[in-house]
N, C-alpha and C positions, 0 to 999 in steps of 0.2 A: 504495500501500500503504499501510494505518495502522499507528501504533505503538500501543504498549499502551496510551497516554494518550489515545488518539484524534486526537493531532496527526497531521496530513498531513506527509511525508516528501518534500517536491520534491526531486530532484537531475535534472538537465540535464549536457549533455555538460561545461558549463564548471562544475559542481560547486558550483552558487549552491544557496543555501537561506536559508530565509526563516522568521522566526516567525510574524506574519501579516500581512495587507493594511494592517491599523491601527498596526503597530508605527513607533515614531519612527524616522527616518533617523537620528537625531544619538547620537553617541556617547559616553558620559561621561568625561570628563576624570579622568585619573591621580588618587588621594584622595580622590576625593566619595564613596566607600562609607565604612563602618563601622570598615574593619579597622584593625591596625597591625601591618602588612607589616616583614618583618627588614629593616632597611637594606642596598640594593644596594651594590653595587659600580659605580662609575662605566662601567664596558666590561662590567655584567652583561650576559649575554645577553637581548635584548629580544622578548618572545615573546608572541604570539597563540594562546591554547589554543581549538581548534574540537573542541567532543565535551565534554561537562562529567559524565559519566556514573560510571559506576563505575571505568574506569581513569583517566579523565581526574581526578577529584576525588581521588583518591586520590595519584596524582604529585603535587597540589598541596597536600595535607596532608604529604605524609610530606616534601616534597625541595623544590620549588618556592617556595613560601611562605617555607620556611626556610633556604635557601641566599642569600649574598649573591651568588651568581654569575649567577644565576637571576633575571629580573624580568619578571612577567605584566605586561605593560601592557593586555592584556584577552582577551574570550573571547564565545563563542556556546554558544549552545545551544538546539536547539528550543523545551525548556520554558525558560522566563522564569523561573523562581524559581532554576533551577541558575544562572543567569549572574547571577542578584542575589547567591546564596550567595557565588560566585568574587568578587566586588567586596566583599564584605563581609570577606572573609577579605584579597584582595590588593591592595584600592583601586584594582582595574581596573575599565577600559572595559569598557563594554556594548554592544555589538553588536547592530543588528536581522537582519543577515543575514550571510552568508558573502562574502559579495561587498563588503559594507561593510567587513569583516574586512580582505579585501585592499587594499583603498583607503587603508588606514593606513599613512602613509610614515614611523611610528616602530616599526614591526613587520620585525624581520630575519628570526624565525624561525616558521615554523607551525607549530604540533603537530595534528598529523593525528589525534583519537583517537573516532573515530565508530565507525557500525556496519561491518563489516569489508569490503561491498562498497561502499562509500563510499572508501574511500581512496586507490585510483588517480584517479580523476577529483577527488577533490579536493586530494590531491596535485600532480597536473599545472597546477592550475588554480592553485597558490599558485605554483609555481614560474613559470607563466608570468604570472602579477603581479611577480615579481622578486625572492620569498622564497627562503629557504632552507625545507629543508622536514624535521623529524620524525616519520615516521609511526611509529603504534602497529602493535604484530604485531596479526596476519600483516601484511605488507607489501601484499600481495594476494590475490587468492584460486587465484590458480597462477603457474606460471611466466611464461605469457605477460604477465600483469597487471606483475612484477617488472621483466622486460625493460624493458616500456613507462617506467617509474618510471626505470629507470637510464638508459635511452637518453636520455631528456627531459633529465634531470638534467645529461647530457655537453654533449648539443647546446646548451643554455642556461646552461651554467654555473655551473650551482646545485649547493649543497651538499646532499645527500641523504643521511640517517641514520634507522637503523631500529631501533626501541627493543626491543631484544633484552634488557630489564634483567635479567632471570634469568642471564645470564651473569657478573652481579657478586655472583651468592649465595654466602653463607658455604661452604654444602655442594661447592657445584662446585669452589671455589678453591680449598677447602681437599685435596677429592679428588685436584685436578691437581697440589697441590704435592707429594703423598704419593706417586703414582706418578711424577712426576720424581724425586723422593727415590729412590728406586730400592729402597725397602722392600719392597714386595709382589713383588720380580721382574721379571719382564716381563709386561707386562698383555696378557692374552690374551681378556676378555671382560667385556662390561659392562651389568647389568641393570637398567634405570632403569622407576621406576613409581609414576605417579598415579593418584588419582582416590578412590572411593568409589561408592556407591547412592545414584543422586540422581534424583528422576524431575523432570527439568527438562522446562520449558514454554517458555520466554522464545526471545528470536528468534535466539539461542544455538543452536538445535537447528532451523532453518530454512534450507536451502542456499541459497534466493535471497537471503539475509542473509550468507553466509558462515561459518555456524552450523555445529557440528560438532567434536567433539573435536581432529582431526587440525588444525583452523585455530584454534582455543580456546587447551588446551595444548599441543601438539604445536608448534610453533614452539620453544617452550623446550626442551621433552625432547629433541625432535630436534636442538638445537642442542649441548646437551651429549653427546649421543651421538656427532653428525659430531665436534665436538670432543677426544674422548677416542680415537676410533679413527684421528685422522688429519688432519680436514677434509674428506673425503669420502668418499661410498657406493660402490664401485664395484658393490657388487649390491646390490638392495634387494627385500624381500617382504613382502608384507601383507594384514591380513584384516581388515575392518571391518565391525562390526555395530550396529544400531538395535535395543537390548535395555530399555531402561528408559524413555529421553526421548519426550517428544510430537515433534511436525515430522517431517520428511522425513532429516534428518543422522542421520549415524553419531554413537554414543554412547559404542562400543568399538572399540579402535584395537590391534592388534598388528603390530610391525615388527620386523622382521629387517635389519640395515644390516649391510654387512662395508666394510670400510675398506683400504684398497693395503698398510696394515700387514698385513692378517691380521685383526685385532680385529673382532671382533663385537659389536655393540652391540645386546641385546635389549629393545625398547622395548614398554611397555604404557600406554596411557590409557584409562582405562575409566570410564563411571558407573556399571555395573551392578555392582560386587564389592562386596557386602556386609564381607568383610572386608580391606581394602587392605591390599598387600604393602609390605616395606620396600621406601623410594624409592632408596636407591641400596646399591648392591651389586657391587663389583669386584673380579673375580679374575686373580691375580698367578700366577705360576711358582713363588712362594716365599711366599705368603698371600693375604689378601683383607679387604677392607676393605667396612663395613656402617656406612651410615648410617640414621639413623631419622628418623621424621617431626617428630621434636623437635630437629634438627640433631645427635643424639648418636653420636660415632663410634665403632666397635667396631672394634681392629687387630689381626689375629691373624696372624705371619708367622716365619720362622725365619731363621738365616744361612748361608744352602747350604755356605761354605766351610767350616763344622763337621760335615757329616754327610760321611762316607765315600762311594767311589762304590760305584755298583751294577752290577750286570750281569744281563741276563736271564739265565735258566735253563731247560734243555729237559729236566730232569730231575726225577724223579717224587722231590714232597717228604717227607720222613720223617716229619713230624705231621700231624697231622689238625684241629690247635686253629683254624687261620686264621692266626697270630699269624707263620707265615715269610710270610706274601706282602708283610710291609713292606719285606722286601730291606734289611733292615740295621738300624742301630744307631733306638731311637725317637728321633724328632723333637721337638728344644729347642723348644718353642714360647714366642714372645713375645707376650703378650696386651696391649695397652693401651685404654682406655677415656677419653675425651676430647671437649670439646663442640667442633662445627666453628669453628674459630676460624683461618683463615689467617693465614701471616707477613705480607701486604700483602693490601691489603683496600682495592682503589679504588673511587670513586662514580661511576655511571653520569653524574648530570649534572656533575662537575667532569672527568671526562676529555670530556663534548661541549663545556665552556667552553674547556679547552685547546684544544681540535682547531679550533674557530673563532677563538677569540682569538690563538692562537700556532702555529697549524700543524701542529700533534701529531696521529698517526695515530690514528684513532677506532678502539678496539677491535675494534668488530665492523665488520669489512668489509664491502663491499655484495657481494665475489663471493663472502663466507660466508653473506651473507642469501639470496643471490639459489641457493645451494646447499639452501640448507633449504627453500627454495618448489619446486627441481627435485626435492627427497626428496618431498616432501608432494604433487607434482602425481603423480608415477610411482606412488607408494602407493596413490593415487585412480584410478589406471587401471584401467578394465574392472571397478569395484567397485560400478557403481550411484551412488556418491554424489561 
């Protein structure tokens, strides 16, 4: 299969990928690029980045090049220009193949940020080469692939991390803080929405490569939903459709998850909604939290202790206005508006650094990443996608 650029994408069971037969097999030494990277800690994570496309390049620009805890030693992409850009930014080595990257003894962590269907074979190849791995979401195409990764990591004694980076988004973190505070009472339903109307036509619309909304935005939104309902889904309902996108993968996803807590997560990820809905709506027994697309929060709640007790009555109401439906005094609502700004804002990469260097527990546990893949696999079952 060829990419949009016309370059072939050879991937074997070893995960080996090459730019071309004429490429030099020598890697540039650190510092040969034109970049002026941020000074790094002496024990910074020594990283090899495979896949310098949208996800890979953004993580370099936003974090890896700027943080002293992360040192991008080298990178590889089928498009040589992307590898050169990485060298210019980070002063990193340019490898001519994934196999060559894995042979570099200076690398300790391989980041796999390639097309989704390549994540499992390339991550396994890296672990077999003695490297720890951070794999971009989705960690696999299905639960079986996720289990292969986890079992390989355990068997080889390697550390495996999954880049569920939106667990660190301010709206999610602030929503969790508000739920834990009890301001909106007992949480009973979460409504999560992502998307717009997009006639997408890249590889993310093709099932063979792991395309579709459920494996693209899905891992993030499913992760949020699972965290809010208690960690695991005891029942899953799904409906998947292809509406506006090219290819053969779904572009409209509807999920209902129920946790052991009884909390429901109502999830929609759509590429066919011309009026995108509010991304976050959390319903509690004493109020509601809404967070819009600009990360602005609206909170409306009351103090249950200030309300009189009410009892149901089987008597015929005296009035006809409907006011008697309230069943007691008018609720004294408290309304607040504020930007999503959690009291504690951890950084994905610093947490990764602490886990590797200091042995702390990485916030995204493998069992949590596995549960995300279990939900996605169950949601696809019987749908044709």
